[in-house]
NUMARDO-834613 format. One record per residue: x, y, z of N, C-alpha, C, O in turn. Coordinates in steps of 0.1 Angstrom, whole numbers, plus 5000, padded with zeros to 4 digits. Example, Ala and Ser with C-alpha at 12.3 -4.5 7.8 and 13.67 -1.06 7.14 Angstrom:
513249435078512349555078513249675078514249675085/512849785071513749895071512950005079513450115080/
end
This chain:
459581763751460781843747461581883760461081913770/462881883758463781923769463982073768464282133757/463882143779464182283780465682303780466382253790/466282373771467682393770467982543770467182623766/469182573775469682713775469982753761470782683755/469482863757469782913743470683033743470283143748/471883023737472683143736472183223723472583193712/471383323726470683393715471683473706472683523711/471383473693471983573685471283703685470583733695/471483783675470783913674470183923660470583853651/469284013659468684033645469684103636469484083624/470684173641471684233633472684123628473084123617/473084033638473983923634473383793640473783743650/472483733632471783613637472683493637473683483629/472383403645473083263645472583193632471683243625/473083083630472582993619472382853624473282773624/471182833629470882703635470382603624469982493627/470382643612469982553600471082563589470682603578/472282523592473382533582473082443570473782453560/472182343572471882243562470982303551470782243540/470482423553469482493544470182603537470782693544/470182613524470782723517469982853519470582963520/468682843519467782953521466782923532466282813532/466383023540465383003550464283123548464683233547/463083083546461983173543460883153554460583043557/460483263560459383263570458083303563458083393554/456983233567455683273562454983313575454783243584/454483443575453983503587452683583584452283603572/451983613595450783703593450583783606451183753616/449783883605449483963617448483903626448583923638/447583823621446583753629446283613624446683573613/445583543632445283403628443983403619443283503618/443783283613442583273605442583323591441583333585/443783363587443883423573444383323563444583353551/444683193567445083093558446583093556447083043545/447383133566448783143565449383003563450282983554/448982903570449482773569449182703556449982633550/447982733551447582683538448482733527448982663518/448782863528449682923518451082873520451782833510/451582853532452882803535453082663529454082633522/452082573531452182433526452182433511452882353505/451282513505451182513490452482563484452982523473/453082673490454282733484455482633486456282623477/455482563497456582463499456482353489457482313483/455282303486455182203476455482263462455982193453/455082383460455282453447456782463444457282443433/457582493454458982503452459682363450460582353442/459082263457459582133454459282083440460082013434/458082123435457782093421458782153411458882103400/459482253415460482323407461782253408462782293401/461882143416463082063417463982103429465082043430/463482183438464182223450463982123461462882063462/464982103469464882023481464282113493464982203497/463082083497462382173506461982103519461581993519/462182173530461682133543460682233548460882353545/459682193555458682283561458582263576458182153580/458982363583458882353598457682433603457482553600/456782353610455582413615455882483629455982413639/456182613629456482683641455282733648455382803658/454082703644452882743650452582643661451682563660/453282663672453282563683451882533688451482423691/451082643690449782623697448682593688447582553692/448882603675447882573665448482503653448382553642/449082383655449782323643448782253633448182153636/448682313622447782263611448482203599447882143591/449782213599450582163587450382013586450281973574/450381933596450281783594448981753587448981663578/447781813591446581783584446581833569446181763560/447181953567447182003554447981913544447681903532/448981853549449881763541449581613542450281533537/448481583549448081443550448981353559448981233556/449681413568450581323577450081333592450881303601/448881373594448381403608448281273616448281283629/448281153610448281033618449680973621449780883629/450681033615452080993618452481043631452081143636/453380963637453981003650455481013649456180963640/456081083659457481113659458280983659458080893667/459380983650460280873650461680923651461981043648/462580833656463980873658464880783650464580663649/465980833645466980743637468080703647468080733659/468980623641470080573650470980673655471780653665/470980793650471780903655471080993665471481103668/469980943669469081013679468581143674468381243681/468281143661467681263655466281233651465981113648/465381333652463981313648463881303633464581373625/463081213628462881183614461681263609460581243614/461881353600460681433595459781343587460181253580/458481383587457581313578457781363564458381473562/457281293554457481333540456181313533455581203534/455881403524454681393515454781503505455381613508/454281473493454281573482455681623479455881743475/456681543482458081583478458781673488459881723485/458181703500458781783510458981713523458181623526/459881763531460081703545459281803555459281923553/458681743565457781813574458081783588458281663592/458181883597458281863611457281963618457282073614/456581903628455581983635455381933649455581813651/455082013658454781973672453581883672453381803681/452681903661451581813660451881673658450981583660/453081633654453481493653453981443666454381323667/454081523676454681483689453681453700453981393710/452481493698451481483708450681353708450581293697/450281293719449581163719448281163711447981063705/447581273711446281283704446281413697446881513701/445481423686445481543678444881663686445181783683/443981633696443381743704444181773717443581843726/445381723718446181743730446681893730447481923721/446281973740446782113740448182123745448582043754/448982213740450282233746450282363754450282473749/450182343767450082453776451482493781451882463792/452182553772453582593774453782743775453182813768/454682773783455182913783456082943771456582843765/456183063767456883093755458383043755458883003744/458983043766460382993767460482853764461482813757/459482773768459482623765459182603750459782523743/458282683745457882673730459082703722459382633712/459882813725460982853717462082743718462782713708/462282683730463282583732462882463723463782393717/461582423722461182313713461482343699461982253691/461282463694461582503681463082493678463482453667/463882533687465382513685465682363683466582333675/464982273690465282133688464782093674465482003668/463682143670463282113656464182163646464282103635/464982263648465982313639467182223639467782193629/467582193651468982133653468881983655469881913652/467781923659467781783662466881703653466381593657/466681753641465881683631466781643619467581723615/466581523614467381483603466881533590466281463582/467081673588466481733576467281693564466681703553/468581663565469381643553469681773547469481883553/470281773535470581903528469381953521468681883514/469082083524467882153518468282273510469282343513/467582293499467682423492466882533499467382643500/465782493504464882593511464282533524463682423523/464382603535463582563547462582673549462882793550/461282633549460182723551459682713565459482603570/459582823572459082833585457682883585457483003582/456682803589455382853591455182903605455082833615/455283043606455283113619453883113625452883093618/453783133638452483153645452083293641452883373637/450783323642450383463639450883563650451283523661/450983693646451283793655452783833654453483803645/453183913664454483963665455083943679455084033687/455583823681455983783695457283713695458183733687/457483633706458683563708459183473697460383483694/458383403691458783313680459383393668460483353663/458683493664459183573653460483633656461483633648/460683693668461883753672462983653673464183673668/462783533679463783433681464183383667465383353665/463283353658463683303645464583403638465483363631/464283533639465183633633466483643640467483683633/466583603652467883603659468683473656469983473657/467983363654468683233653468783183639469483073637/468283243629468383203615468683323606468083433608/469483303596469783413586468583413576468783363565/467483463580466283463571466583533558466983653559/466283473547466483553535465283633532465383723523/464183613539463083693537461783633544461783523548/460783713544459483673549458383703539458383803533/457483613538456183633530455083653540454883573549/454383763538453283793547451883763541451683783529/450983703549449683663544448583743551448583763563/447683793543446583873549445283843541445383773530/444183883546442883893538442684033535443284123540/441684063526441384203523440784283534440784413534/440284213544439584283555440384373563441584343565/439884493567440684593574441184533587442284573591/440484443594440984393607442184313604443084313613/442284243593443484173589444684263585445784243589/444284363576445384443571445984533582447184573582/445184573592445684643604446784563611447784623614/446484433613447384353620448684323612449784323617/448484293599449684263591450584383589451784373587/449984503590450784623589451784633601452884683599/451284583613452184583624453284483622454484503626/452984363616453984263613454984323603456184293604/454484393593455384453583456484543590457684533587/455984633599456884723606457784653615458984683615/457284543621458184463630459384403622460484423626/459084343611460084273603461084383597462284353596/460584493593461384603588462384653600463484673597/461784663612462584703623463684613627464784653632/463484483625464484383629465284333617465984233617/465184413606465984393594465784253587466784203582/464584213586464284093578463584133565462584203566/464184103554463584153541462184093539461983973542/461284173534459984133531459884093516459984183507/459683963513459683923499458383963492458383973480/457283983500456084023494454883983503454983923513/453684023498452384003505451483913496451383933484/450883813503449883733496448483773502448283763514/447583803493446183823498445383703496445083663485/445083633507444283513507442783543509442383643514/441983443504440483463505440183603499439283673504/440783633488440683763481439283793476438783903476/438683683470437383703464436783563463437383463464/435483563459434783433457433983443444433283533441/434183333436433483323423432383223425432583103427/431083263424429983173425430083073414430083103403/429982943418430182833408428982833398429182783387/427882883401426682873392426682993383426482973371/426783113388426683233380428083293375428083373366/429083243381430483293379430683443382431583503378/429683493391429783623395430783633407430883543415/431583743407432583763417431983843429431283933427/432383793441431883853453433183883462433983793465/433384013466434484043474433984033489433684133495/433983913494433283883507433983963518433284013527/435283973518436084043529436484183525437484233530/435884243515436284373510437284353498437584243494/437784463494438784463483439784573485439484683491/440884553478441884663478442784663490443784753490/442584583500443384593512444884563510445684643515/445184453503446584423500447284523492448384563494/446584573481447184673472447584793480448584853478/446684833489446984953497448184943506448985033507/448284823512449384793521450684793513451684853517/450684733501451884723493452284863488453484893488/451384943485451685083481452185163493453185243492/451585143505452085223517453485183521454285273525/453785053521455085003526456084973515457184923518/455684993503456584963491457084823491458284793491/456084723491456484583490455684523479454584573475/456184413473455484353462454184273466454084223477/453184283458451984193459452284063451452284073439/452383953458452783833451451683763445451783693435/450483783450449283723444448083733452448083763464/446883703446445583713453444983573451444683533440/444683503462444183373462442683373465442283433475/441783323456440383333459439983233470440683133473/438783253475438183153484437383063476436383093469/437782933475437182833467436882703474437582673484/435782633470435582503476436682403473436982323482/437382423462438482343458439582343469439982243474/439982463472441082483482440582433496441382363503/439382473500438882433513438782283515439282223524/438182213505437982073506439281993506439481903513/440182033496441381953495442281973508442881883512/442282093513443082123525442582033537443381983544/441282023539440681933549441081793547441181713557/441281753535441581613532443081583531443481463529/443881683534445281653533445781633518446781573516/445081693509445381683495445781823490444881903487/446981853489447481993487446982043474447081973463/446482163474445782223462446682243450446282213438/447982283452448882303441449282183434449682183422/449082063441449281933434448081873429448081803418/446981883436445781803432444581893429443481833427/444682023429443582113427443182123413443782073404/442182213411441782243397442882323390443682383397/442782333377443882403369444082543373445182583375/442982613375443082763378443682773392444482873395/443282683402443882693415445382673415446182743421/445782573407447182543406447982663400449082693405/447382723390448082833383448382953393449383013393/447382973402447583093411448683063421449583143423/448682943427449782913436451182903429452182943434/451182843417452382823410452982963406454182983407/452183063403452583193400453283253412454383323411/452683243424453283293436454683223439455683283443/454683093437455883013440456983053431458183063435/456683083418457683123408458283263412459483283411/457483353417457883483421458883473433459883543433/458583383442459483363454460783303449461783343454/460683203440461883133435462783243428463983233430/462183333421462983433414463683523424464883563422/462983563435463583653444464683593452465683653455/464583463456465583393464466783343456467683283461/
end
């Protein structure tokens, strides 16, 4: 990636580096390991199943998992005749990730944040996205440069936050909630991932990471709870195989993701 000088906007009056997209939604979390990318990929496909033209930008520079989730991890970056990067496509959505630019899947990107942000600007401006109804940004975890820059450079219509019920996760996502409120990005709602586990033999429910964490956050900060996604073998196995659960999962799995996607569709 070439490092370019970026004339930043502000969170009050952001630039629009994605004029090809009618709506831009960020998927974010306070910490890693909560399944944010899995939620982002399933929601992107869910919106496409509703007939929307959807692009998914993997902005998690240092841990790009979107290519594997969508089964395009073996594809490499291509360029068209206009010197624009060609996004990968699968499950009806367009995908761009730094994971498609590295020589091997285990190649680390030892970049300072300024270089990472510059790369993301190129993914916004130098990719042949075409006309999109929705561009979904899979953010890195935390509250740092990328989150602030995206709020400065894109007119975000809102952010969806992902957490688990565990207090360690809800503590971190509460900081993300306050950050997005402070920089005037609407919060579309909260998704509680790995919310519970249903034993396949006894059908007994186990709250492995605790319970009530998301509901408490939603009550404290007056934001909607979009849904609770269980921890299932179905989701885990399909994700590892690049077979997105909302398209190829069991009926109950599909219903949960579809319900969340419908709520987001209604809001935007």
